[in-house]
Legacy VTK file of the C-alpha trace (Angstrom):
# vtk DataFile Version 3.0
C-alpha trace
ASCII
DATASET POLYDATA
POINTS 117 float
110.935 239.875 -31.295
107.661 239.999 -33.187
104.884 241.925 -31.529
101.376 242.808 -32.662
99.546 245.122 -30.303
95.849 245.839 -30.776
94.105 248.863 -29.351
90.902 250.812 -29.805
88.380 248.358 -28.458
85.682 249.367 -26.029
81.980 249.706 -25.378
79.816 251.369 -27.996
76.106 251.619 -28.657
74.566 249.881 -31.620
74.899 252.040 -34.680
78.118 253.571 -33.429
81.674 253.373 -34.700
85.069 252.250 -33.489
88.490 252.054 -35.075
90.855 249.291 -34.050
94.608 249.604 -34.514
97.268 246.925 -34.707
100.807 248.206 -34.209
103.481 245.833 -35.478
107.126 245.524 -34.615
109.854 243.024 -35.359
108.365 241.956 -38.686
108.669 242.996 -42.314
105.310 244.729 -42.129
105.176 245.817 -45.757
105.488 242.336 -47.237
103.155 240.390 -44.989
99.507 239.664 -45.544
97.467 240.652 -42.505
94.039 239.966 -41.131
91.528 240.844 -38.470
89.724 237.967 -36.776
87.148 237.939 -34.030
85.831 235.469 -31.527
82.533 235.877 -29.751
81.722 233.997 -26.541
80.881 230.383 -27.288
81.694 230.747 -30.968
84.599 229.827 -33.184
87.075 232.427 -34.275
86.137 233.911 -37.635
87.993 235.883 -40.257
86.621 239.398 -40.489
88.856 241.118 -43.027
92.080 240.548 -44.867
94.602 242.844 -46.538
97.371 241.551 -48.756
100.750 243.165 -49.236
99.446 244.648 -52.518
96.573 246.194 -50.482
93.951 243.867 -51.947
91.193 243.502 -49.356
88.560 240.911 -48.511
85.658 241.106 -46.071
83.304 238.648 -44.467
79.761 239.094 -45.732
78.618 240.005 -42.235
80.794 243.149 -42.184
80.961 244.097 -45.854
79.995 247.712 -46.368
80.402 248.516 -42.665
84.064 247.700 -41.922
87.183 248.935 -43.694
90.633 247.397 -43.322
93.727 249.437 -44.122
97.407 249.633 -43.333
99.934 252.419 -42.937
103.357 251.124 -43.933
105.228 254.085 -42.466
103.535 253.630 -39.088
103.663 249.818 -39.265
100.032 249.834 -38.242
96.939 248.111 -39.548
93.468 249.484 -38.904
89.893 248.268 -38.853
87.307 251.008 -39.115
83.960 249.718 -37.928
80.733 251.600 -38.593
77.039 250.879 -37.962
78.045 248.407 -35.304
75.586 245.716 -34.295
75.274 243.649 -31.128
76.456 240.634 -33.102
79.776 242.389 -33.680
80.547 241.946 -29.989
83.714 239.846 -29.744
87.403 239.876 -28.994
89.149 241.156 -32.092
92.600 239.885 -33.015
95.085 241.050 -35.591
97.337 238.514 -37.244
100.084 238.523 -39.826
102.160 236.255 -42.001
101.568 232.631 -42.880
98.297 231.995 -44.656
94.760 233.134 -43.947
94.055 229.707 -42.448
97.233 229.620 -40.416
98.562 233.045 -39.485
102.075 233.105 -38.080
101.834 236.026 -35.684
98.963 237.061 -33.426
98.120 239.943 -31.165
96.615 239.552 -27.725
93.170 240.764 -28.738
90.992 243.731 -27.890
87.397 243.530 -26.653
84.623 245.179 -28.607
81.231 245.290 -26.931
78.204 246.665 -28.740
75.200 247.409 -26.579
71.750 247.286 -28.097
LINES 1 118
117 0 1 2 3 4 5 6 7 8 9 10 11 12 13 14 15 16 17 18 19 20 21 22 23 24 25 26 27 28 29 30 31 32 33 34 35 36 37 38 39 40 41 42 43 44 45 46 47 48 49 50 51 52 53 54 55 56 57 58 59 60 61 62 63 64 65 66 67 68 69 70 71 72 73 74 75 76 77 78 79 80 81 82 83 84 85 86 87 88 89 90 91 92 93 94 95 96 97 98 99 100 101 102 103 104 105 106 107 108 109 110 111 112 113 114 115 116
């Protein structure tokens, strides 16, 4: 059974930092492309960052230079380090794996990130 479990969300002041984790099980973690998405209230889900199985990364312009995506194969865990957080980063953050960037096969349940200004 495939499971992606996010953790690390919470409430933080603007300018602060958080690190999200996505623990994976039941999948071939090392060969799958993975992504972080987010969805703010009243907005469409957006792709935040992507990491391919060769560790190539991509970031949305809105987070470039502030967020870092990484993965630990041994721990079967993907991370999203978020620094200099802004109120507009407030959203539910989801990790996803497999498929394509436009149609991920596996999804986590999401973790709330709230940035207070």
